[in-house]
DOKOLVO-918007 format. One record per residue (C-alpha): x, y, z. Coordinates in steps of 0.05 Angstrom, whole numbers, plus 32768, in hexadecimal, padded with zeros to 4 digits. Each point is the difference from the previous one (the first is absolute). Example, Ala and Ser with C-alpha at 12.3 -4.5 7.8 and 13.67 -1.06 7.14 Angstrom:
2
80F67FA6809C;801B80457FF3;
This chain:
85
8310832D7EE7;7FD87FD1802B;7FB6800A8008;7FE3800E8045;7FE47FB97FFF;80457FE37FF5;801E802A8038;7FC97FEA8030;80097FB77FEC;804C8002800C;7FF480218043;7FCC7FCB8013;80307FC87FEE;80368020802B;7FD28004803E;7FE57FB97FF3;80487FE57FFE;800C80248043;7FC07FE5801E;800B7FB77FEA;804980018018;7FE880198044;7FCE7FC68002;803A7FD07FF4;7FF77FEB7FB8;803F7FED7FDA;801780297FC5;7FF07FC87FD1;7FB87FFA801B;7FF8804B7FFA;801A80007FB9;7FCF7FC97FEC;7FC680238021;800D80437FE1;801A7FE37FBE;804280278004;80487FE88002;80237FEC8041;803480347FF1;7FCA80367FFF;7FE47FE68042;80468004801D;800C80467FE5;7FBD801B8017;80047FDD8043;8044801E8011;7FEE80487FED;7FE680328031;7FC5802A7FE9;802F80397FF2;802F7FD47FD7;7FC57FE37FDA;7FE680467FF0;804480127FE2;80017FBE7FDA;7FBA800D7FE4;801580457FE9;803D7FE37FDE;7FD37FCF7FDA;7FD9803C7FE4;804180217FE8;80197FC07FE0;7FBD7FF17FE0;7FFD80467FE4;80477FFA7FE4;7FEF7FBC7FE0;7FC2801D7FE0;8029803A7FE4;80357FCF7FE7;7FCE7FD17FE1;7FDD80367FD9;804380107FDE;80177FB97FF6;80117FE47FBD;7FC87FCD8004;7FCE80368010;801480287FC4;80087FC27FD3;7FCE7FCC8019;800C7FD07FC6;80477FF18018;80077FBB801E;803A7FD9801D;801E7FC47FDD;7FFF7FBF8027;
């Protein structure tokens, strides 16, 4: 799960995207300033606060599922396995 700091940071980025869009900045300029992708700027900018809250909750669920999966993965149980290239 995400730490409280990570949750606060995601929320701050969301509101900063909203603020900068309101001020007239382009998505590309916002992405550069916040060091996030233009797609993320577009996604965050188009979401209402309610939609963003649901989105943030879904991230926690996915992140938790990924952590559970990774702890049972073959590479986790057998760390010396490497891929051939």
